[in-house]
All heavy atoms as a GROMACS GRO file, in nm:
protein
  613
    1MET      N    1  -2.133   2.746  -1.376
    1MET     CA    2  -2.093   2.703  -1.245
    1MET      C    3  -1.946   2.661  -1.248
    1MET      O    4  -1.904   2.586  -1.335
    1MET     CB    5  -2.182   2.588  -1.200
    1MET     CG    6  -2.150   2.534  -1.065
    1MET     SD    7  -2.270   2.404  -1.026
    1MET     CE    8  -2.236   2.385  -0.858
    2ILE      N    9  -1.871   2.706  -1.152
    2ILE     CA   10  -1.729   2.672  -1.143
    2ILE      C   11  -1.714   2.547  -1.056
    2ILE      O   12  -1.764   2.543  -0.944
    2ILE     CB   13  -1.649   2.788  -1.082
    2ILE    CG1   14  -1.660   2.912  -1.171
    2ILE    CG2   15  -1.503   2.750  -1.061
    2ILE    CD1   16  -1.598   3.036  -1.113
    3PRO      N   17  -1.645   2.445  -1.108
    3PRO     CA   18  -1.625   2.324  -1.026
    3PRO      C   19  -1.540   2.358  -0.903
    3PRO      O   20  -1.453   2.443  -0.908
    3PRO     CB   21  -1.550   2.229  -1.118
    3PRO     CG   22  -1.539   2.294  -1.251
    3PRO     CD   23  -1.586   2.434  -1.239
    4THR      N   24  -1.568   2.289  -0.795
    4THR     CA   25  -1.491   2.310  -0.673
    4THR      C   26  -1.416   2.182  -0.639
    4THR      O   27  -1.455   2.073  -0.680
    4THR     CB   28  -1.583   2.349  -0.555
    4THR    OG1   29  -1.676   2.244  -0.534
    4THR    CG2   30  -1.655   2.479  -0.582
    5ALA      N   31  -1.311   2.198  -0.567
    5ALA     CA   32  -1.232   2.083  -0.525
    5ALA      C   33  -1.201   2.097  -0.377
    5ALA      O   34  -1.186   2.207  -0.326
    5ALA     CB   35  -1.103   2.075  -0.604
    6THR      N   36  -1.196   1.986  -0.310
    6THR     CA   37  -1.157   1.984  -0.171
    6THR      C   38  -1.012   1.941  -0.163
    6THR      O   39  -0.974   1.839  -0.221
    6THR     CB   40  -1.244   1.885  -0.091
    6THR    OG1   41  -1.381   1.923  -0.107
    6THR    CG2   42  -1.206   1.885   0.055
    7VAL      N   43  -0.932   2.019  -0.094
    7VAL     CA   44  -0.792   1.987  -0.078
    7VAL      C   45  -0.770   1.934   0.062
    7VAL      O   46  -0.804   1.999   0.160
    7VAL     CB   47  -0.703   2.111  -0.102
    7VAL    CG1   48  -0.556   2.077  -0.078
    7VAL    CG2   49  -0.724   2.164  -0.242
    8SER      N   50  -0.717   1.814   0.070
    8SER     CA   51  -0.686   1.753   0.198
    8SER      C   52  -0.536   1.752   0.216
    8SER      O   53  -0.463   1.706   0.129
    8SER     CB   54  -0.741   1.610   0.205
    8SER     OG   55  -0.693   1.547   0.322
    9ARG      N   56  -0.492   1.804   0.328
    9ARG     CA   57  -0.349   1.802   0.356
    9ARG      C   58  -0.312   1.686   0.447
    9ARG      O   59  -0.200   1.673   0.488
    9ARG     CB   60  -0.308   1.934   0.417
    9ARG     CG   61  -0.314   2.046   0.316
    9ARG     CD   62  -0.249   2.173   0.369
    9ARG     NE   63  -0.234   2.269   0.264
    9ARG     CZ   64  -0.322   2.362   0.237
    9ARG    NH1   65  -0.433   2.372   0.305
    9ARG    NH2   66  -0.301   2.449   0.139
   10GLU      N   67  -0.409   1.603   0.478
   10GLU     CA   68  -0.383   1.489   0.563
   10GLU      C   69  -0.362   1.364   0.477
   10GLU      O   70  -0.440   1.337   0.386
   10GLU     CB   71  -0.500   1.465   0.658
   10GLU     CG   72  -0.516   1.577   0.759
   10GLU     CD   73  -0.630   1.549   0.856
   10GLU    OE1   74  -0.671   1.433   0.868
   10GLU    OE2   75  -0.677   1.644   0.918
   11PHE      N   76  -0.256   1.294   0.506
   11PHE     CA   77  -0.232   1.168   0.437
   11PHE      C   78  -0.142   1.081   0.523
   11PHE      O   79  -0.071   1.128   0.610
   11PHE     CB   80  -0.175   1.188   0.297
   11PHE     CG   81  -0.046   1.264   0.291
   11PHE    CD1   82   0.076   1.198   0.291
   11PHE    CD2   83  -0.046   1.403   0.286
   11PHE    CE1   84   0.195   1.268   0.285
   11PHE    CE2   85   0.073   1.474   0.280
   11PHE     CZ   86   0.194   1.406   0.280
   12LEU      N   87  -0.149   0.954   0.496
   12LEU     CA   88  -0.070   0.855   0.567
   12LEU      C   89   0.060   0.832   0.492
   12LEU      O   90   0.060   0.817   0.371
   12LEU     CB   91  -0.150   0.724   0.575
   12LEU     CG   92  -0.085   0.604   0.641
   12LEU    CD1   93  -0.060   0.632   0.789
   12LEU    CD2   94  -0.174   0.483   0.625
   13ILE      N   95   0.170   0.831   0.565
   13ILE     CA   96   0.301   0.801   0.505
   13ILE      C   97   0.345   0.666   0.558
   13ILE      O   98   0.349   0.644   0.679
   13ILE     CB   99   0.405   0.908   0.542
   13ILE    CG1  100   0.362   1.046   0.491
   13ILE    CG2  101   0.542   0.870   0.483
   13ILE    CD1  102   0.451   1.158   0.536
   14GLU      N  103   0.375   0.575   0.466
   14GLU     CA  104   0.422   0.442   0.504
   14GLU      C  105   0.560   0.419   0.445
   14GLU      O  106   0.578   0.431   0.324
   14GLU     CB  107   0.327   0.334   0.454
   14GLU     CG  108   0.196   0.330   0.527
   14GLU     CD  109   0.115   0.209   0.488
   14GLU    OE1  110   0.161   0.096   0.514
   14GLU    OE2  111   0.007   0.228   0.429
   15SER      N  112   0.656   0.385   0.528
   15SER     CA  113   0.790   0.352   0.484
   15SER      C  114   0.800   0.200   0.480
   15SER      O  115   0.798   0.133   0.583
   15SER     CB  116   0.893   0.411   0.580
   15SER     OG  117   1.022   0.380   0.536
   16LEU      N  118   0.810   0.145   0.359
   16LEU     CA  119   0.806   0.001   0.340
   16LEU      C  120   0.943  -0.061   0.318
   16LEU      O  121   0.955  -0.184   0.314
   16LEU     CB  122   0.714  -0.033   0.222
   16LEU     CG  123   0.571   0.020   0.232
   16LEU    CD1  124   0.495  -0.010   0.104
   16LEU    CD2  125   0.501  -0.041   0.351
   17GLY      N  126   1.045   0.020   0.300
   17GLY     CA  127   1.179  -0.033   0.277
   17GLY      C  128   1.188  -0.105   0.144
   17GLY      O  129   1.122  -0.069   0.047
   18LEU      N  130   1.269  -0.210   0.140
   18LEU     CA  131   1.288  -0.287   0.018
   18LEU      C  132   1.177  -0.390   0.005
   18LEU      O  133   1.152  -0.467   0.096
   18LEU     CB  134   1.425  -0.358   0.022
   18LEU     CG  135   1.465  -0.435  -0.103
   18LEU    CD1  136   1.484  -0.340  -0.221
   18LEU    CD2  137   1.594  -0.512  -0.077
   19ILE      N  138   1.109  -0.387  -0.110
   19ILE     CA  139   0.995  -0.476  -0.133
   19ILE      C  140   0.996  -0.516  -0.280
   19ILE      O  141   1.033  -0.436  -0.367
   19ILE     CB  142   0.862  -0.406  -0.093
   19ILE    CG1  143   0.742  -0.497  -0.110
   19ILE    CG2  144   0.842  -0.277  -0.166
   19ILE    CD1  145   0.611  -0.439  -0.054
   20GLU      N  146   0.962  -0.640  -0.308
   20GLU     CA  147   0.958  -0.687  -0.447
   20GLU      C  148   0.858  -0.604  -0.528
   20GLU      O  149   0.754  -0.562  -0.477
   20GLU     CB  150   0.919  -0.835  -0.453
   20GLU     CG  151   1.026  -0.930  -0.405
   20GLU     CD  152   1.151  -0.928  -0.492
   20GLU    OE1  153   1.140  -0.912  -0.616
   20GLU    OE2  154   1.260  -0.941  -0.434
   21TYR      N  155   0.890  -0.582  -0.654
   21TYR     CA  156   0.807  -0.499  -0.743
   21TYR      C  157   0.662  -0.546  -0.745
   21TYR      O  158   0.569  -0.467  -0.730
   21TYR     CB  159   0.865  -0.500  -0.884
   21TYR     CG  160   0.787  -0.416  -0.982
   21TYR    CD1  161   0.816  -0.282  -0.999
   21TYR    CD2  162   0.684  -0.471  -1.057
   21TYR    CE1  163   0.744  -0.204  -1.088
   21TYR    CE2  164   0.612  -0.395  -1.147
   21TYR     CZ  165   0.642  -0.262  -1.162
   21TYR     OH  166   0.570  -0.185  -1.250
   22GLU      N  167   0.642  -0.676  -0.764
   22GLU     CA  168   0.506  -0.730  -0.775
   22GLU      C  169   0.427  -0.708  -0.646
   22GLU      O  170   0.307  -0.676  -0.651
   22GLU     CB  171   0.507  -0.879  -0.809
   22GLU     CG  172   0.571  -0.912  -0.943
   22GLU     CD  173   0.719  -0.944  -0.932
   22GLU    OE1  174   0.787  -0.898  -0.839
   22GLU    OE2  175   0.768  -1.015  -1.020
   23ALA      N  176   0.490  -0.725  -0.532
   23ALA     CA  177   0.422  -0.705  -0.404
   23ALA      C  178   0.385  -0.558  -0.386
   23ALA      O  179   0.275  -0.526  -0.340
   23ALA     CB  180   0.510  -0.752  -0.289
   24ALA      N  181   0.476  -0.468  -0.424
   24ALA     CA  182   0.447  -0.324  -0.414
   24ALA      C  183   0.333  -0.286  -0.508
   24ALA      O  184   0.245  -0.206  -0.473
   24ALA     CB  185   0.572  -0.243  -0.445
   25TRP      N  186   0.333  -0.340  -0.628
   25TRP     CA  187   0.231  -0.311  -0.727
   25TRP      C  188   0.094  -0.356  -0.677
   25TRP      O  189  -0.005  -0.284  -0.687
   25TRP     CB  190   0.268  -0.380  -0.857
   25TRP     CG  191   0.194  -0.338  -0.981
   25TRP    CD1  192   0.115  -0.228  -0.997
   25TRP    CD2  193   0.194  -0.406  -1.106
   25TRP    NE1  194   0.066  -0.224  -1.124
   25TRP    CE2  195   0.112  -0.332  -1.194
   25TRP    CE3  196   0.253  -0.521  -1.151
   25TRP    CZ2  197   0.091  -0.371  -1.325
   25TRP    CZ3  198   0.233  -0.559  -1.283
   25TRP    CH2  199   0.151  -0.484  -1.368
   26GLU      N  200   0.086  -0.476  -0.621
   26GLU     CA  201  -0.041  -0.527  -0.566
   26GLU      C  202  -0.086  -0.442  -0.449
   26GLU      O  203  -0.205  -0.408  -0.437
   26GLU     CB  204  -0.026  -0.673  -0.524
   26GLU     CG  205  -0.151  -0.732  -0.462
   26GLU     CD  206  -0.273  -0.726  -0.552
   26GLU    OE1  207  -0.261  -0.734  -0.675
   26GLU    OE2  208  -0.386  -0.713  -0.497
   27LEU      N  209   0.005  -0.405  -0.361
   27LEU     CA  210  -0.029  -0.320  -0.248
   27LEU      C  211  -0.084  -0.186  -0.294
   27LEU      O  212  -0.183  -0.136  -0.240
   27LEU     CB  213   0.094  -0.300  -0.159
   27LEU     CG  214   0.074  -0.212  -0.036
   27LEU    CD1  215  -0.031  -0.271   0.058
   27LEU    CD2  216   0.207  -0.194   0.038
   28GLN      N  217  -0.022  -0.128  -0.395
   28GLN     CA  218  -0.070  -0.001  -0.449
   28GLN      C  219  -0.212  -0.013  -0.504
   28GLN      O  220  -0.296   0.076  -0.484
   28GLN     CB  221   0.023   0.050  -0.559
   28GLN     CG  222   0.157   0.097  -0.506
   28GLN     CD  223   0.250   0.135  -0.618
   28GLN    OE1  224   0.227   0.232  -0.689
   28GLN    NE2  225   0.357   0.056  -0.634
   29ARG      N  226  -0.241  -0.124  -0.572
   29ARG     CA  227  -0.378  -0.144  -0.625
   29ARG      C  228  -0.478  -0.156  -0.511
   29ARG      O  229  -0.588  -0.101  -0.517
   29ARG     CB  230  -0.381  -0.267  -0.715
   29ARG     CG  231  -0.316  -0.244  -0.851
   29ARG     CD  232  -0.348  -0.356  -0.949
   29ARG     NE  233  -0.293  -0.484  -0.907
   29ARG     CZ  234  -0.183  -0.539  -0.954
   29ARG    NH1  235  -0.114  -0.477  -1.049
   29ARG    NH2  236  -0.142  -0.656  -0.912
   30GLN      N  237  -0.442  -0.230  -0.405
   30GLN     CA  238  -0.532  -0.244  -0.290
   30GLN      C  239  -0.557  -0.110  -0.222
   30GLN      O  240  -0.671  -0.076  -0.190
   30GLN     CB  241  -0.473  -0.342  -0.189
   30GLN     CG  242  -0.469  -0.485  -0.235
   30GLN     CD  243  -0.391  -0.575  -0.139
   30GLN    OE1  244  -0.352  -0.534  -0.031
   30GLN    NE2  245  -0.367  -0.698  -0.181
   31ILE      N  246  -0.450  -0.035  -0.201
   31ILE     CA  247  -0.463   0.096  -0.136
   31ILE      C  248  -0.545   0.191  -0.221
   31ILE      O  249  -0.630   0.264  -0.170
   31ILE     CB  250  -0.324   0.154  -0.102
   31ILE    CG1  251  -0.261   0.071   0.011
   31ILE    CG2  252  -0.333   0.301  -0.064
   31ILE    CD1  253  -0.118   0.107   0.042
   32HIS      N  254  -0.524   0.187  -0.352
   32HIS     CA  255  -0.603   0.274  -0.441
   32HIS      C  256  -0.752   0.247  -0.425
   32HIS      O  257  -0.833   0.339  -0.414
   32HIS     CB  258  -0.561   0.253  -0.586
   32HIS     CG  259  -0.646   0.328  -0.682
   32HIS    ND1  260  -0.752   0.271  -0.747
   32HIS    CD2  261  -0.644   0.458  -0.720
   32HIS    CE1  262  -0.811   0.362  -0.823
   32HIS    NE2  263  -0.747   0.476  -0.808
   33LYS      N  264  -0.790   0.118  -0.422
   33LYS     CA  265  -0.932   0.084  -0.405
   33LYS      C  266  -0.985   0.138  -0.273
   33LYS      O  267  -1.096   0.192  -0.266
   33LYS     CB  268  -0.952  -0.068  -0.409
   33LYS     CG  269  -0.940  -0.127  -0.547
   33LYS     CD  270  -0.962  -0.277  -0.542
   33LYS     CE  271  -0.938  -0.340  -0.677
   33LYS     NZ  272  -0.952  -0.486  -0.674
   34GLN      N  273  -0.907   0.125  -0.166
   34GLN     CA  274  -0.950   0.171  -0.034
   34GLN      C  275  -0.963   0.323  -0.030
   34GLN      O  276  -1.059   0.376   0.027
   34GLN     CB  277  -0.853   0.123   0.073
   34GLN     CG  278  -0.852  -0.027   0.091
   34GLN     CD  279  -0.736  -0.075   0.176
   34GLN    OE1  280  -0.643  -0.001   0.206
   34GLN    NE2  281  -0.743  -0.201   0.216
   35VAL      N  282  -0.868   0.394  -0.090
   35VAL     CA  283  -0.877   0.540  -0.093
   35VAL      C  284  -0.997   0.583  -0.176
   35VAL      O  285  -1.074   0.672  -0.138
   35VAL     CB  286  -0.746   0.602  -0.148
   35VAL    CG1  287  -0.762   0.753  -0.172
   35VAL    CG2  288  -0.629   0.576  -0.051
   36ALA      N  289  -1.017   0.516  -0.291
   36ALA     CA  290  -1.128   0.551  -0.379
   36ALA      C  291  -1.263   0.528  -0.313
   36ALA      O  292  -1.356   0.606  -0.334
   36ALA     CB  293  -1.118   0.472  -0.509
   37ASP      N  294  -1.275   0.422  -0.232
   37ASP     CA  295  -1.406   0.397  -0.168
   37ASP      C  296  -1.420   0.467  -0.033
   37ASP      O  297  -1.523   0.454   0.034
   37ASP     CB  298  -1.435   0.247  -0.157
   37ASP     CG  299  -1.353   0.174  -0.051
   37ASP    OD1  300  -1.295   0.237   0.038
   37ASP    OD2  301  -1.348   0.049  -0.058
   38GLY      N  302  -1.318   0.542   0.006
   38GLY     CA  303  -1.328   0.623   0.128
   38GLY      C  304  -1.295   0.550   0.257
   38GLY      O  305  -1.310   0.606   0.365
   39SER      N  306  -1.249   0.425   0.247
   39SER     CA  307  -1.218   0.350   0.369
   39SER      C  308  -1.074   0.372   0.418
   39SER      O  309  -1.036   0.321   0.521
   39SER     CB  310  -1.244   0.200   0.348
   39SER     OG  311  -1.156   0.147   0.251
   40ARG      N  312  -0.998   0.449   0.342
   40ARG     CA  313  -0.859   0.480   0.379
   40ARG      C  314  -0.827   0.621   0.336
   40ARG      O  315  -0.874   0.668   0.233
   40ARG     CB  316  -0.766   0.380   0.310
   40ARG     CG  317  -0.620   0.400   0.341
   40ARG     CD  318  -0.535   0.304   0.257
   40ARG     NE  319  -0.394   0.330   0.275
   40ARG     CZ  320  -0.311   0.248   0.338
   40ARG    NH1  321  -0.355   0.134   0.387
   40ARG    NH2  322  -0.184   0.278   0.350
   41THR      N  323  -0.744   0.686   0.413
   41THR     CA  324  -0.702   0.822   0.377
   41THR      C  325  -0.598   0.816   0.265
   41THR      O  326  -0.540   0.711   0.238
   41THR     CB  327  -0.645   0.895   0.501
   41THR    OG1  328  -0.623   1.031   0.469
   41THR    CG2  329  -0.515   0.833   0.547
   42ASN      N  330  -0.576   0.930   0.199
   42ASN     CA  331  -0.471   0.937   0.098
   42ASN      C  332  -0.341   0.887   0.158
   42ASN      O  333  -0.314   0.907   0.277
   42ASN     CB  334  -0.454   1.080   0.048
   42ASN     CG  335  -0.569   1.125  -0.037
   42ASN    OD1  336  -0.632   1.045  -0.105
   42ASN    ND2  337  -0.599   1.254  -0.033
   43SER      N  338  -0.260   0.822   0.076
   43SER     CA  339  -0.140   0.757   0.128
   43SER      C  340  -0.020   0.783   0.038
   43SER      O  341  -0.033   0.794  -0.083
   43SER     CB  342  -0.163   0.606   0.137
   43SER     OG  343  -0.271   0.577   0.222
   44LEU      N  344   0.095   0.792   0.102
   44LEU     CA  345   0.222   0.805   0.033
   44LEU      C  346   0.307   0.687   0.075
   44LEU      O  347   0.331   0.666   0.194
   44LEU     CB  348   0.292   0.936   0.072
   44LEU     CG  349   0.435   0.956   0.021
   44LEU    CD1  350   0.438   0.964  -0.131
   44LEU    CD2  351   0.495   1.081   0.083
   45LEU      N  352   0.347   0.605  -0.023
   45LEU     CA  353   0.429   0.488   0.006
   45LEU      C  354   0.573   0.518  -0.030
   45LEU      O  355   0.603   0.558  -0.144
   45LEU     CB  356   0.381   0.368  -0.076
   45LEU     CG  357   0.235   0.328  -0.060
   45LEU    CD1  358   0.203   0.210  -0.150
   45LEU    CD2  359   0.201   0.297   0.084
   46LEU      N  360   0.661   0.502   0.066
   46LEU     CA  361   0.805   0.518   0.042
   46LEU      C  362   0.863   0.378   0.036
   46LEU      O  363   0.854   0.302   0.132
   46LEU     CB  364   0.868   0.598   0.155
   46LEU     CG  365   0.809   0.736   0.181
   46LEU    CD1  366   0.872   0.799   0.303
   46LEU    CD2  367   0.823   0.825   0.061
   47LEU      N  368   0.918   0.342  -0.079
   47LEU     CA  369   0.969   0.207  -0.095
   47LEU      C  370   1.078   0.202  -0.200
   47LEU      O  371   1.097   0.295  -0.276
   47LEU     CB  372   0.856   0.110  -0.131
   47LEU     CG  373   0.781   0.139  -0.262
   47LEU    CD1  374   0.843   0.063  -0.378
   47LEU    CD2  375   0.636   0.102  -0.246
   48GLU      N  376   1.145   0.091  -0.200
   48GLU     CA  377   1.248   0.062  -0.299
   48GLU      C  378   1.226  -0.082  -0.343
   48GLU      O  379   1.186  -0.166  -0.263
   48GLU     CB  380   1.385   0.077  -0.235
   48GLU     CG  381   1.501   0.046  -0.325
   48GLU     CD  382   1.636   0.057  -0.253
   48GLU    OE1  383   1.640   0.079  -0.132
   48GLU    OE2  384   1.738   0.039  -0.322
   49HIS      N  385   1.248  -0.108  -0.471
   49HIS     CA  386   1.240  -0.246  -0.516
   49HIS      C  387   1.368  -0.279  -0.593
   49HIS      O  388   1.435  -0.190  -0.644
   49HIS     CB  389   1.114  -0.273  -0.600
   49HIS     CG  390   1.098  -0.187  -0.721
   49HIS    ND1  391   1.173  -0.204  -0.833
   49HIS    CD2  392   1.014  -0.085  -0.747
   49HIS    CE1  393   1.137  -0.114  -0.924
   49HIS    NE2  394   1.041  -0.041  -0.874
   50PRO      N  395   1.401  -0.408  -0.597
   50PRO     CA  396   1.520  -0.448  -0.671
   50PRO      C  397   1.507  -0.408  -0.818
   50PRO      O  398   1.396  -0.388  -0.868
   50PRO     CB  399   1.521  -0.601  -0.658
   50PRO     CG  400   1.440  -0.629  -0.535
   50PRO     CD  401   1.335  -0.522  -0.531
   51PRO      N  402   1.619  -0.397  -0.889
   51PRO     CA  403   1.614  -0.358  -1.031
   51PRO      C  404   1.523  -0.452  -1.111
   51PRO      O  405   1.522  -0.573  -1.090
   51PRO     CB  406   1.760  -0.373  -1.077
   51PRO     CG  407   1.841  -0.361  -0.953
   51PRO     CD  408   1.756  -0.420  -0.844
   52ILE      N  409   1.447  -0.389  -1.201
   52ILE     CA  410   1.352  -0.465  -1.282
   52ILE      C  411   1.327  -0.388  -1.411
   52ILE      O  412   1.341  -0.265  -1.413
   52ILE     CB  413   1.220  -0.488  -1.205
   52ILE    CG1  414   1.139  -0.596  -1.271
   52ILE    CG2  415   1.140  -0.363  -1.189
   52ILE    CD1  416   1.042  -0.661  -1.177
   53PHE      N  417   1.293  -0.455  -1.516
   53PHE     CA  418   1.260  -0.392  -1.642
   53PHE      C  419   1.111  -0.410  -1.664
   53PHE      O  420   1.060  -0.522  -1.660
   53PHE     CB  421   1.338  -0.458  -1.757
   53PHE     CG  422   1.314  -0.394  -1.891
   53PHE    CD1  423   1.393  -0.289  -1.934
   53PHE    CD2  424   1.213  -0.440  -1.974
   53PHE    CE1  425   1.371  -0.231  -2.059
   53PHE    CE2  426   1.190  -0.383  -2.098
   53PHE     CZ  427   1.270  -0.277  -2.140
   54THR      N  428   1.039  -0.300  -1.684
   54THR     CA  429   0.896  -0.310  -1.714
   54THR      C  430   0.879  -0.289  -1.865
   54THR      O  431   0.929  -0.192  -1.921
   54THR     CB  432   0.812  -0.207  -1.636
   54THR    OG1  433   0.864  -0.076  -1.657
   54THR    CG2  434   0.815  -0.238  -1.487
   55ALA      N  435   0.809  -0.382  -1.927
   55ALA     CA  436   0.787  -0.379  -2.071
   55ALA      C  437   0.641  -0.346  -2.098
   55ALA      O  438   0.551  -0.416  -2.053
   55ALA     CB  439   0.824  -0.514  -2.133
   56GLY      N  440   0.619  -0.237  -2.170
   56GLY     CA  441   0.484  -0.197  -2.206
   56GLY      C  442   0.438  -0.264  -2.334
   56GLY      O  443   0.511  -0.344  -2.396
   57ARG      N  444   0.318  -0.229  -2.375
   57ARG     CA  445   0.260  -0.291  -2.494
   57ARG      C  446   0.341  -0.265  -2.620
   57ARG      O  447   0.340  -0.344  -2.714
   57ARG     CB  448   0.118  -0.240  -2.515
   57ARG     CG  449   0.021  -0.295  -2.414
   57ARG     CD  450  -0.116  -0.242  -2.438
   57ARG     NE  451  -0.121  -0.108  -2.378
   57ARG     CZ  452  -0.229  -0.042  -2.349
   57ARG    NH1  453  -0.346  -0.093  -2.379
   57ARG    NH2  454  -0.225   0.076  -2.292
   58ARG      N  455   0.411  -0.152  -2.624
   58ARG     CA  456   0.488  -0.118  -2.744
   58ARG      C  457   0.636  -0.153  -2.733
   58ARG      O  458   0.714  -0.116  -2.820
   58ARG     CB  459   0.471   0.031  -2.774
   58ARG     CG  460   0.330   0.062  -2.825
   58ARG     CD  461   0.318   0.207  -2.861
   58ARG     NE  462   0.232   0.267  -2.758
   58ARG     CZ  463   0.220   0.393  -2.735
   58ARG    NH1  464   0.291   0.480  -2.801
   58ARG    NH2  465   0.139   0.436  -2.642
   59THR      N  466   0.674  -0.223  -2.628
   59THR     CA  467   0.814  -0.264  -2.613
   59THR      C  468   0.846  -0.371  -2.717
   59THR      O  469   0.779  -0.474  -2.724
   59THR     CB  470   0.840  -0.318  -2.472
   59THR    OG1  471   0.809  -0.217  -2.376
   59THR    CG2  472   0.986  -0.358  -2.455
   60LEU      N  473   0.945  -0.344  -2.796
   60LEU     CA  474   0.986  -0.440  -2.899
   60LEU      C  475   1.071  -0.550  -2.838
   60LEU      O  476   1.141  -0.527  -2.738
   60LEU     CB  477   1.067  -0.368  -3.007
   60LEU     CG  478   0.997  -0.254  -3.080
   60LEU    CD1  479   1.096  -0.182  -3.172
   60LEU    CD2  480   0.879  -0.307  -3.160
   61PRO      N  481   1.068  -0.669  -2.895
   61PRO     CA  482   1.153  -0.777  -2.843
   61PRO      C  483   1.300  -0.736  -2.836
   61PRO      O  484   1.372  -0.772  -2.743
   61PRO     CB  485   1.132  -0.890  -2.944
   61PRO     CG  486   0.995  -0.866  -2.998
   61PRO     CD  487   0.981  -0.715  -3.004
   62SER      N  488   1.344  -0.655  -2.931
   62SER     CA  489   1.484  -0.612  -2.933
   62SER      C  490   1.516  -0.512  -2.821
   62SER      O  491   1.633  -0.486  -2.794
   62SER     CB  492   1.517  -0.548  -3.068
   62SER     OG  493   1.437  -0.432  -3.090
   63GLU      N  494   1.414  -0.459  -2.756
   63GLU     CA  495   1.435  -0.363  -2.646
   63GLU      C  496   1.440  -0.432  -2.509
   63GLU      O  497   1.471  -0.369  -2.410
   63GLU     CB  498   1.324  -0.258  -2.645
   63GLU     CG  499   1.323  -0.173  -2.770
   63GLU     CD  500   1.204  -0.080  -2.778
   63GLU    OE1  501   1.092  -0.120  -2.738
   63GLU    OE2  502   1.222   0.033  -2.826
   64ARG      N  503   1.407  -0.558  -2.506
   64ARG     CA  504   1.410  -0.632  -2.379
   64ARG      C  505   1.553  -0.668  -2.343
   64ARG      O  506   1.635  -0.694  -2.431
   64ARG     CB  507   1.325  -0.758  -2.391
   64ARG     CG  508   1.177  -0.729  -2.400
   64ARG     CD  509   1.099  -0.858  -2.424
   64ARG     NE  510   0.958  -0.831  -2.418
   64ARG     CZ  511   0.880  -0.852  -2.312
   64ARG    NH1  512   0.931  -0.904  -2.203
   64ARG    NH2  513   0.753  -0.825  -2.317
   65PRO      N  514   1.582  -0.670  -2.214
   65PRO     CA  515   1.719  -0.705  -2.173
   65PRO      C  516   1.751  -0.850  -2.207
   65PRO      O  517   1.663  -0.936  -2.206
   65PRO     CB  518   1.718  -0.683  -2.022
   65PRO     CG  519   1.575  -0.689  -1.981
   65PRO     CD  520   1.495  -0.644  -2.100
   66ILE      N  521   1.876  -0.874  -2.236
   66ILE     CA  522   1.921  -1.009  -2.270
   66ILE      C  523   2.022  -1.060  -2.167
   66ILE      O  524   2.083  -1.165  -2.186
   66ILE     CB  525   1.981  -1.015  -2.412
   66ILE    CG1  526   2.097  -0.918  -2.426
   66ILE    CG2  527   1.874  -0.988  -2.516
   66ILE    CD1  528   2.175  -0.930  -2.556
   67ASP      N  529   2.036  -0.987  -2.058
   67ASP     CA  530   2.136  -1.022  -1.956
   67ASP      C  531   2.077  -1.100  -1.839
   67ASP      O  532   2.141  -1.117  -1.736
   67ASP     CB  533   2.205  -0.896  -1.904
   67ASP     CG  534   2.109  -0.802  -1.832
   67ASP    OD1  535   1.987  -0.829  -1.828
   67ASP    OD2  536   2.157  -0.700  -1.780
   68GLY      N  537   1.952  -1.147  -1.854
   68GLY     CA  538   1.889  -1.222  -1.746
   68GLY      C  539   1.812  -1.136  -1.648
   68GLY      O  540   1.757  -1.188  -1.551
   69SER      N  541   1.806  -1.006  -1.671
   69SER     CA  542   1.730  -0.917  -1.584
   69SER      C  543   1.583  -0.957  -1.583
   69SER      O  544   1.529  -1.002  -1.685
   69SER     CB  545   1.740  -0.771  -1.630
   69SER     OG  546   1.871  -0.726  -1.622
   70LYS      N  547   1.519  -0.939  -1.468
   70LYS     CA  548   1.377  -0.971  -1.456
   70LYS      C  549   1.295  -0.873  -1.538
   70LYS      O  550   1.321  -0.752  -1.536
   70LYS     CB  551   1.337  -0.965  -1.310
   70LYS     CG  552   1.198  -1.017  -1.281
   70LYS     CD  553   1.175  -1.026  -1.132
   70LYS     CE  554   1.041  -1.090  -1.102
   70LYS     NZ  555   1.024  -1.109  -0.960
   71VAL      N  556   1.196  -0.925  -1.609
   71VAL     CA  557   1.109  -0.842  -1.694
   71VAL      C  558   0.964  -0.862  -1.648
   71VAL      O  559   0.919  -0.975  -1.631
   71VAL     CB  560   1.121  -0.878  -1.844
   71VAL    CG1  561   1.025  -0.795  -1.928
   71VAL    CG2  562   1.264  -0.862  -1.891
   72ILE      N  563   0.894  -0.752  -1.630
   72ILE     CA  564   0.751  -0.755  -1.596
   72ILE      C  565   0.676  -0.690  -1.711
   72ILE      O  566   0.704  -0.576  -1.749
   72ILE     CB  567   0.721  -0.676  -1.466
   72ILE    CG1  568   0.796  -0.734  -1.347
   72ILE    CG2  569   0.572  -0.670  -1.440
   72ILE    CD1  570   0.747  -0.868  -1.301
   73ASP      N  571   0.582  -0.762  -1.770
   73ASP     CA  572   0.497  -0.706  -1.875
   73ASP      C  573   0.384  -0.629  -1.808
   73ASP      O  574   0.313  -0.682  -1.724
   73ASP     CB  575   0.442  -0.818  -1.963
   73ASP     CG  576   0.550  -0.882  -2.047
   73ASP    OD1  577   0.616  -0.810  -2.123
   73ASP    OD2  578   0.570  -1.004  -2.033
   74VAL      N  579   0.373  -0.502  -1.845
   74VAL     CA  580   0.271  -0.416  -1.786
   74VAL      C  581   0.184  -0.357  -1.895
   74VAL      O  582   0.230  -0.335  -2.006
   74VAL     CB  583   0.333  -0.302  -1.700
   74VAL    CG1  584   0.405  -0.358  -1.580
   74VAL    CG2  585   0.425  -0.215  -1.780
   75GLY      N  586   0.060  -0.335  -1.862
   75GLY     CA  587  -0.032  -0.268  -1.952
   75GLY      C  588  -0.091  -0.149  -1.880
   75GLY      O  589  -0.162  -0.167  -1.783
   76ARG      N  590  -0.055  -0.033  -1.920
   76ARG     CA  591  -0.106   0.088  -1.855
   76ARG      C  592  -0.251   0.110  -1.894
   76ARG      O  593  -0.289   0.094  -2.008
   76ARG     CB  594  -0.025   0.211  -1.896
   76ARG     CG  595   0.123   0.199  -1.862
   76ARG     CD  596   0.144   0.219  -1.714
   76ARG     NE  597   0.287   0.221  -1.687
   76ARG     CZ  598   0.346   0.149  -1.592
   76ARG    NH1  599   0.274   0.070  -1.518
   76ARG    NH2  600   0.474   0.158  -1.572
   77VAL      N  601  -0.331   0.146  -1.797
   77VAL     CA  602  -0.472   0.177  -1.820
   77VAL      C  603  -0.486   0.328  -1.819
   77VAL      O  604  -0.440   0.394  -1.728
   77VAL     CB  605  -0.561   0.113  -1.711
   77VAL    CG1  606  -0.705   0.150  -1.734
   77VAL    CG2  607  -0.541  -0.037  -1.708
   78SER      N  608  -0.552   0.383  -1.921
   78SER     CA  609  -0.568   0.529  -1.923
   78SER      C  610  -0.700   0.569  -1.865
   78SER      O  611  -0.784   0.494  -1.835
   78SER     CB  612  -0.553   0.583  -2.063
   78SER     OG  613  -0.607   0.500  -2.160
   0.00000   0.00000   0.00000
């Protein structure tokens, strides 16, 4: 049996302008849950956030900025 997929060309586009990284990240998580449970259509968020450094699990201390830049520790889920 060949798997089938449904392609939807309908999606919501939201222009959010400048938004803090953390607020955008939380909004994306909320929207993902809504799209996954079917209560919201697929969405495209257009946004910009101020400069920020995201540090993953393998980011070494020596790789972090020392100029006072904001750092967000992130853990990617696979």
